[in-house]
SEDO-842471 format. One line per field, with one value per atom (N, C-alpha, C): residue in one letter; x, y, z; atom name. Coordinates in Angstrom, 3 decimals, m for minus. Layout:
residues N
code: A,...
c1: X,...
c2: Y,...
c3: Z,...
site: CA,...
END
This chain:
residues 71
code: Q,Q,Q,G,G,G,T,T,T,V,V,V,I,I,I,L,L,L,E,E,E,F,F,F,V,V,V,V,V,V,A,A,A,A,A,A,N,N,N,G,G,G,Q,Q,Q,V,V,V,R,R,R,V,V,V,Q,Q,Q,W,W,W,P,P,P,P,P,P,L,L,L,R,R,R,P,P,P,S,S,S,G,G,G,V,V,V,P,P,P,E,E,E,F,F,F,D,D,D,A,A,A,N,N,N,C,C,C,A,A,A,E,E,E,A,A,A,V,V,V,R,R,R,R,R,R,A,A,A,G,G,G,P,P,P,F,F,F,E,E,E,P,P,P,I,I,I,P,P,P,K,K,K,E,E,E,I,I,I,G,G,G,R,R,R,S,S,S,Q,Q,Q,L,L,L,R,R,R,I,I,I,R,R,R,A,A,A,P,P,P,F,F,F,V,V,V,A,A,A,R,R,R,N,N,N,P,P,P,I,I,I,V,V,V,R,R,R
c1: 86.245,85.031,83.898,82.708,81.555,80.338,79.226,77.964,77.338,76.959,76.218,74.813,73.814,72.440,72.011,71.730,71.297,69.817,69.173,67.791,67.799,67.129,67.023,65.630,65.253,63.907,64.031,63.279,63.197,61.865,61.919,60.710,60.049,58.824,58.060,58.825,59.599,60.350,61.705,62.031,63.280,64.420,64.216,65.256,65.448,66.676,66.982,67.550,67.166,67.651,68.052,69.310,69.825,69.623,69.037,68.869,70.219,70.522,71.783,71.533,72.077,73.086,72.501,73.367,72.890,72.032,71.129,70.341,71.260,72.263,73.267,74.624,75.459,76.795,77.657,78.630,79.533,80.637,80.891,82.035,83.215,83.048,84.069,83.400,83.505,82.789,83.030,84.255,84.556,83.782,83.675,82.898,81.431,80.890,79.486,79.232,80.096,79.942,80.073,81.004,81.178,79.961,79.347,78.139,76.999,76.836,75.792,76.027,77.265,77.593,77.326,77.578,77.303,75.811,74.973,73.521,73.126,73.650,73.334,73.737,74.919,75.428,74.707,74.092,73.333,72.044,71.546,70.322,70.590,69.563,68.177,67.834,66.921,66.427,65.253,64.769,63.575,62.416,61.503,60.332,59.534,58.876,58.041,56.801,56.512,55.321,54.050,53.158,51.905,51.079,51.223,50.458,50.790,51.949,52.327,51.514,51.088,50.249,50.991,52.276,53.075,53.762,53.854,54.545,56.034,56.417,57.828,58.026,59.252,59.616,60.714,60.513,61.515,62.201,63.514,64.286,65.332,65.436,66.505,67.373,68.658,69.542,70.860,71.320,72.634,73.717,74.837,76.022,77.109,77.694,78.621,80.020,81.004,82.415,83.060,83.671,84.364,85.824,86.690,88.106,88.462,88.888,89.150,90.304,91.122,92.251,91.779,90.715,90.189,89.118,89.233,88.220,87.325
c2: 66.791,66.001,66.797,66.483,67.123,67.065,67.434,67.498,68.848,69.513,70.764,70.486,71.026,70.921,72.307,72.409,73.668,73.603,74.744,74.865,75.855,75.460,76.371,76.296,77.361,77.489,77.608,76.759,76.834,77.483,78.608,79.337,78.653,79.060,78.468,78.526,79.582,79.733,79.032,78.345,77.604,78.348,79.628,80.383,79.793,79.789,79.191,80.253,80.126,81.034,80.179,80.274,79.502,80.305,79.674,80.314,80.306,81.396,81.483,82.097,81.611,80.577,79.179,78.164,76.787,76.360,75.430,74.870,74.175,73.463,72.838,72.990,73.868,74.043,72.799,72.630,71.480,71.711,72.982,73.311,73.783,73.700,74.174,75.233,76.504,77.565,77.596,77.313,77.320,76.222,75.049,73.960,74.362,74.937,75.362,76.367,77.360,78.393,77.809,76.878,76.254,75.430,74.747,73.973,74.911,76.003,76.976,77.554,77.860,78.411,77.386,76.122,75.071,74.996,75.125,75.110,76.331,77.485,78.716,78.578,78.043,77.919,76.837,75.890,74.840,75.393,76.500,77.106,77.918,78.320,78.008,76.564,76.003,74.657,74.728,73.577,73.535,74.167,74.840,75.393,74.275,74.633,73.673,73.388,72.112,71.799,72.304,72.874,73.413,72.330,71.082,69.972,69.759,70.196,70.045,70.991,72.101,73.036,73.827,74.054,74.800,75.952,77.083,78.231,78.212,77.350,77.181,75.849,75.368,74.152,74.506,74.135,74.357,73.010,73.011,71.768,71.883,70.844,70.726,69.556,69.823,68.788,68.753,67.527,67.402,67.306,67.903,67.789,67.245,66.124,65.393,65.401,65.722,65.621,64.566,63.607,62.561,62.506,62.407,62.256,60.809,60.020,58.612,58.364,59.374,59.210,59.328,60.098,60.314,59.275,58.671,57.661,58.174
c3: 138.644,138.600,139.200,138.774,139.371,138.481,139.059,138.331,138.594,137.524,137.630,137.117,137.779,137.294,136.853,135.555,134.973,134.649,134.729,134.281,133.132,132.042,130.913,130.334,129.652,129.093,127.588,126.898,125.444,125.108,124.406,124.016,122.819,122.531,121.430,120.111,119.911,118.658,118.682,119.777,119.871,120.543,120.850,121.554,122.949,123.417,124.718,125.654,126.925,127.970,129.165,129.547,130.685,131.957,132.960,134.264,134.994,135.658,136.392,137.740,138.790,138.897,138.724,138.630,138.479,139.668,139.409,140.520,141.519,140.987,141.848,141.173,141.696,141.118,141.345,140.475,140.578,141.594,141.920,142.757,141.919,140.582,139.653,138.776,139.154,138.446,136.935,136.508,135.073,134.342,134.937,134.346,134.234,135.305,135.304,134.183,134.074,133.047,131.645,131.463,130.149,129.752,130.699,130.403,130.008,130.729,130.405,129.016,128.703,127.385,126.283,126.553,125.562,125.241,126.262,126.028,125.205,125.559,124.803,123.335,123.101,121.735,120.947,121.634,120.944,120.347,120.906,120.405,119.157,118.464,118.804,118.438,119.189,118.930,117.961,117.570,116.726,117.501,116.811,117.506,118.195,119.275,119.994,119.137,118.855,118.055,118.740,117.974,118.526,119.214,118.770,119.354,120.830,121.259,122.666,123.546,122.969,123.711,124.775,124.575,125.546,124.841,125.520,124.947,125.278,126.217,126.556,127.259,127.234,127.958,128.951,130.201,131.249,131.469,131.310,131.368,132.459,133.273,134.272,133.838,133.664,133.139,133.897,134.223,134.835,133.756,134.018,133.172,134.079,133.680,134.537,133.930,134.737,134.339,135.231,134.581,135.329,134.874,135.822,135.539,135.866,134.865,135.118,136.084,136.320,137.245,138.693,138.926,140.271,140.568,141.731,142.088,143.154
site: N,CA,C,N,CA,C,N,CA,C,N,CA,C,N,CA,C,N,CA,C,N,CA,C,N,CA,C,N,CA,C,N,CA,C,N,CA,C,N,CA,C,N,CA,C,N,CA,C,N,CA,C,N,CA,C,N,CA,C,N,CA,C,N,CA,C,N,CA,C,N,CA,C,N,CA,C,N,CA,C,N,CA,C,N,CA,C,N,CA,C,N,CA,C,N,CA,C,N,CA,C,N,CA,C,N,CA,C,N,CA,C,N,CA,C,N,CA,C,N,CA,C,N,CA,C,N,CA,C,N,CA,C,N,CA,C,N,CA,C,N,CA,C,N,CA,C,N,CA,C,N,CA,C,N,CA,C,N,CA,C,N,CA,C,N,CA,C,N,CA,C,N,CA,C,N,CA,C,N,CA,C,N,CA,C,N,CA,C,N,CA,C,N,CA,C,N,CA,C,N,CA,C,N,CA,C,N,CA,C,N,CA,C,N,CA,C,N,CA,C,N,CA,C,N,CA,C,N,CA,C,N,CA,C,N,CA,C,N,CA,C,N,CA,C,N,CA,C
END
């Protein structure tokens, strides 16, 4: 169980770059690395619409793993 908080940047063209190390590690390094890899593999994202007026988006996101056996 645990929560990792990752920060990643989506560029104007949709390319994604995960910041490492995590802002808050879960305590399970393999889980943290797998979450970062999932974000990388999800890219590239859609390009950022010009109407937003940003050349990149910085996102902080929690990824939560829960084991129903552990309380």
